[in-house]
TORPA-4810 file (N, C-alpha, C, O; in nm, 3 decimals):
<nodes>
NODE_1_6.425_0.011_0.266_6.463_-0.105_0.343_6.442_-0.080_0.493_6.390_-0.166_0.564_M
NODE_2_6.482_0.036_0.540_6.467_0.069_0.681_6.319_0.076_0.718_6.281_0.029_0.825_L
NODE_3_6.236_0.133_0.630_6.091_0.138_0.656_6.035_-0.002_0.672_5.957_-0.027_0.764_Y
NODE_4_6.073_-0.092_0.583_6.025_-0.230_0.587_6.065_-0.295_0.719_5.984_-0.363_0.782_Y
NODE_5_6.189_-0.275_0.761_6.237_-0.332_0.887_6.157_-0.278_1.005_6.118_-0.354_1.093_F
NODE_6_6.132_-0.147_1.007_6.053_-0.087_1.114_5.911_-0.142_1.115_5.854_-0.167_1.221_N
NODE_7_5.854_-0.160_0.997_5.718_-0.214_0.987_5.714_-0.356_1.044_5.617_-0.392_1.112_E
NODE_8_5.815_-0.435_1.018_5.821_-0.571_1.073_5.823_-0.568_1.225_5.754_-0.646_1.290_L
NODE_9_5.902_-0.480_1.279_5.917_-0.475_1.424_5.797_-0.412_1.494_5.762_-0.454_1.605_L
NODE_10_5.734_-0.314_1.433_5.630_-0.237_1.501_5.490_-0.298_1.494_5.406_-0.265_1.577_E
NODE_11_5.464_-0.384_1.397_5.330_-0.444_1.386_5.298_-0.527_1.509_5.370_-0.621_1.542_N
NODE_12_5.190_-0.491_1.576_5.146_-0.564_1.694_5.211_-0.521_1.823_5.182_-0.578_1.928_G
NODE_13_5.298_-0.423_1.817_5.370_-0.378_1.935_5.288_-0.275_2.013_5.229_-0.184_1.954_L
NODE_14_5.283_-0.292_2.143_5.215_-0.193_2.227_5.295_-0.172_2.355_5.380_-0.253_2.392_S
NODE_15_5.266_-0.061_2.420_5.336_-0.025_2.542_5.248_-0.061_2.661_5.127_-0.039_2.661_K
NODE_16_5.310_-0.117_2.762_5.238_-0.158_2.882_5.317_-0.108_3.002_5.440_-0.114_3.003_C
NODE_17_5.247_-0.059_3.103_5.315_-0.010_3.222_5.285_-0.102_3.339_5.169_-0.126_3.372_K
NODE_18_5.390_-0.153_3.400_5.378_-0.238_3.518_5.455_-0.168_3.629_5.577_-0.154_3.624_I
NODE_19_5.379_-0.125_3.728_5.432_-0.042_3.835_5.499_0.080_3.773_5.430_0.161_3.711_E
NODE_20_5.628_0.096_3.787_5.697_0.214_3.733_5.772_0.183_3.604_5.844_0.269_3.552_E
NODE_21_5.757_0.064_3.553_5.833_0.023_3.436_5.744_0.015_3.313_5.636_-0.044_3.317_T
NODE_22_5.790_0.074_3.204_5.719_0.063_3.077_5.784_-0.047_2.994_5.906_-0.051_2.977_E
NODE_23_5.700_-0.137_2.943_5.746_-0.247_2.861_5.679_-0.242_2.725_5.567_-0.192_2.712_L
NODE_24_5.748_-0.292_2.625_5.689_-0.308_2.493_5.660_-0.457_2.475_5.747_-0.541_2.495_F
NODE_25_5.537_-0.487_2.438_5.497_-0.626_2.419_5.422_-0.640_2.287_5.366_-0.543_2.236_I
NODE_26_5.420_-0.761_2.234_5.342_-0.790_2.114_5.207_-0.847_2.154_5.195_-0.916_2.255_Y
NODE_27_5.105_-0.817_2.073_4.972_-0.872_2.100_4.969_-1.020_2.062_5.060_-1.071_1.997_D
NODE_28_4.862_-1.088_2.104_4.854_-1.233_2.083_4.848_-1.271_1.935_4.890_-1.381_1.898_K
NODE_29_4.797_-1.182_1.851_4.793_-1.209_1.708_4.934_-1.212_1.649_4.968_-1.299_1.569_E
NODE_30_5.015_-1.116_1.688_5.153_-1.112_1.639_5.233_-1.230_1.693_5.317_-1.286_1.623_R
NODE_31_5.207_-1.269_1.817_5.278_-1.383_1.873_5.243_-1.512_1.800_5.326_-1.602_1.787_L
NODE_32_5.119_-1.522_1.753_5.081_-1.638_1.673_5.161_-1.642_1.544_5.207_-1.748_1.502_L
NODE_33_5.178_-1.527_1.481_5.260_-1.519_1.359_5.402_-1.566_1.389_5.460_-1.644_1.313_I
NODE_34_5.458_-1.517_1.498_5.595_-1.554_1.534_5.606_-1.703_1.564_5.706_-1.767_1.529_E
NODE_35_5.505_-1.759_1.628_5.504_-1.902_1.657_5.515_-1.983_1.527_5.593_-2.077_1.518_L
NODE_36_5.436_-1.945_1.429_5.437_-2.017_1.301_5.569_-1.992_1.227_5.624_-2.084_1.167_V
NODE_37_5.617_-1.871_1.230_5.744_-1.840_1.162_5.860_-1.923_1.215_5.946_-1.966_1.139_R
NODE_38_5.862_-1.945_1.346_5.973_-2.014_1.409_5.936_-2.155_1.454_5.995_-2.208_1.549_Y
NODE_39_5.841_-2.214_1.388_5.793_-2.348_1.422_5.908_-2.449_1.430_5.914_-2.528_1.524_K
NODE_40_5.996_-2.447_1.335_6.104_-2.547_1.331_6.212_-2.522_1.436_6.295_-2.609_1.462_T
NODE_41_6.212_-2.405_1.494_6.312_-2.373_1.596_6.261_-2.400_1.738_6.335_-2.386_1.835_K
NODE_42_6.134_-2.437_1.748_6.073_-2.466_1.879_6.060_-2.616_1.896_6.043_-2.690_1.799_S
NODE_43_6.068_-2.662_2.020_6.040_-2.804_2.043_5.897_-2.836_1.999_5.805_-2.758_2.025_P
NODE_44_5.879_-2.949_1.933_5.749_-2.983_1.877_5.640_-2.984_1.983_5.530_-2.933_1.959_Y
NODE_45_5.667_-3.040_2.099_5.565_-3.048_2.205_5.521_-2.909_2.251_5.403_-2.887_2.277_E
NODE_46_5.615_-2.816_2.260_5.581_-2.680_2.299_5.497_-2.614_2.190_5.395_-2.550_2.219_L
NODE_47_5.539_-2.630_2.066_5.463_-2.575_1.953_5.320_-2.628_1.954_5.224_-2.551_1.942_Y
NODE_48_5.306_-2.757_1.969_5.175_-2.822_1.968_5.087_-2.769_2.082_4.969_-2.743_2.062_K
NODE_49_5.145_-2.754_2.200_5.071_-2.703_2.316_5.022_-2.560_2.293_4.908_-2.527_2.324_E
NODE_50_5.109_-2.476_2.239_5.071_-2.337_2.216_4.964_-2.327_2.107_4.869_-2.250_2.121_V
NODE_51_4.978_-2.404_2.001_4.875_-2.406_1.895_4.741_-2.451_1.955_4.637_-2.392_1.924_I
NODE_52_4.742_-2.553_2.038_4.617_-2.599_2.102_4.557_-2.490_2.189_4.434_-2.476_2.195_N
NODE_53_4.639_-2.413_2.257_4.588_-2.303_2.338_4.531_-2.192_2.250_4.432_-2.128_2.287_N
NODE_54_4.591_-2.169_2.135_4.535_-2.071_2.042_4.399_-2.117_1.990_4.310_-2.035_1.969_Y
NODE_55_4.383_-2.246_1.968_4.252_-2.298_1.925_4.144_-2.266_2.027_4.030_-2.235_1.992_R
NODE_56_4.181_-2.274_2.153_4.084_-2.248_2.261_4.040_-2.102_2.265_3.929_-2.073_2.308_K
NODE_57_4.126_-2.011_2.220_4.092_-1.868_2.225_4.068_-1.809_2.087_4.069_-1.687_2.071_I
NODE_58_4.045_-1.892_1.987_4.033_-1.841_1.850_3.921_-1.739_1.834_3.929_-1.652_1.747_K
NODE_59_3.817_-1.747_1.916_3.708_-1.649_1.909_3.749_-1.512_1.963_3.683_-1.412_1.936_N
NODE_60_3.857_-1.508_2.038_3.907_-1.381_2.093_4.008_-1.314_2.000_4.042_-1.197_2.019_E
NODE_61_4.055_-1.386_1.899_4.158_-1.332_1.809_4.096_-1.241_1.704_3.985_-1.264_1.656_L
NODE_62_4.169_-1.139_1.669_4.130_-1.049_1.561_4.202_-1.097_1.435_4.318_-1.065_1.413_D
NODE_63_4.130_-1.174_1.352_4.194_-1.234_1.235_4.228_-1.131_1.128_4.310_-1.159_1.040_F
NODE_64_4.168_-1.014_1.133_4.210_-0.908_1.041_4.354_-0.866_1.075_4.434_-0.840_0.984_M
NODE_65_4.388_-0.860_1.203_4.525_-0.830_1.244_4.619_-0.942_1.200_4.728_-0.917_1.151_K
NODE_66_4.575_-1.066_1.220_4.659_-1.180_1.182_4.692_-1.174_1.033_4.808_-1.191_0.995_V
NODE_67_4.592_-1.149_0.950_4.615_-1.140_0.805_4.705_-1.021_0.771_4.791_-1.031_0.684_Y
NODE_68_4.684_-0.911_0.839_4.767_-0.792_0.815_4.913_-0.820_0.850_5.003_-0.789_0.772_K
NODE_69_4.936_-0.879_0.967_5.073_-0.909_1.009_5.137_-1.010_0.914_5.254_-0.995_0.877_Y
NODE_70_5.063_-1.112_0.877_5.117_-1.214_0.787_5.152_-1.154_0.652_5.252_-1.192_0.590_A
NODE_71_5.072_-1.060_0.607_5.098_-0.994_0.478_5.232_-0.919_0.481_5.304_-0.918_0.382_H
NODE_72_5.263_-0.858_0.592_5.389_-0.784_0.605_5.508_-0.877_0.586_5.608_-0.839_0.525_V
NODE_73_5.498_-0.999_0.639_5.608_-1.094_0.626_5.610_-1.162_0.489_5.710_-1.223_0.451_F
NODE_74_5.500_-1.151_0.415_5.492_-1.202_0.279_5.532_-1.350_0.269_5.610_-1.389_0.182_N
NODE_75_5.477_-1.429_0.359_5.502_-1.572_0.361_5.368_-1.644_0.360_5.303_-1.653_0.464_R
NODE_76_5.325_-1.696_0.245_5.194_-1.760_0.234_5.175_-1.877_0.332_5.063_-1.904_0.375_P
NODE_77_5.283_-1.946_0.367_5.270_-2.059_0.457_5.220_-2.019_0.596_5.162_-2.101_0.667_Y
NODE_78_5.242_-1.894_0.634_5.196_-1.849_0.766_5.044_-1.856_0.773_4.988_-1.916_0.865_I
NODE_79_4.978_-1.796_0.677_4.831_-1.797_0.675_4.780_-1.939_0.656_4.685_-1.980_0.723_I
NODE_80_4.841_-2.014_0.567_4.797_-2.152_0.544_4.805_-2.234_0.672_4.713_-2.310_0.703_Q
NODE_81_4.914_-2.221_0.745_4.931_-2.295_0.870_4.828_-2.253_0.974_4.769_-2.338_1.041_T
NODE_82_4.806_-2.123_0.988_4.709_-2.073_1.086_4.568_-2.119_1.050_4.493_-2.162_1.137_I
NODE_83_4.533_-2.112_0.923_4.400_-2.157_0.883_4.382_-2.307_0.906_4.273_-2.352_0.942_E
NODE_84_4.485_-2.380_0.887_4.478_-2.527_0.902_4.481_-2.570_1.049_4.408_-2.661_1.089_K
NODE_85_4.564_-2.506_1.130_4.588_-2.551_1.267_4.503_-2.481_1.373_4.474_-2.539_1.478_K
NODE_86_4.463_-2.357_1.349_4.396_-2.279_1.453_4.248_-2.259_1.424_4.164_-2.281_1.511_V
NODE_87_4.215_-2.218_1.302_4.076_-2.179_1.271_3.985_-2.298_1.261_3.866_-2.283_1.236_I
</nodes>
């Protein structure tokens, strides 16, 4: 159970240094997964705007990462939504 929890948190996580501060951030592929996961908790207009922005950068996305991250969450609707709304 603990391994699964760590895998959920660590997928897409990277370290970034800004001046003297180290931050942990998620890559854009993981953020897309989170956007879809929490679609109902976001205002619709914000969700729609972010999805439209993802459409504009879809050629920059690594869809192998997207599929990998979605697989970890084991929610088929994530991939279905991304394929329908972004790709």
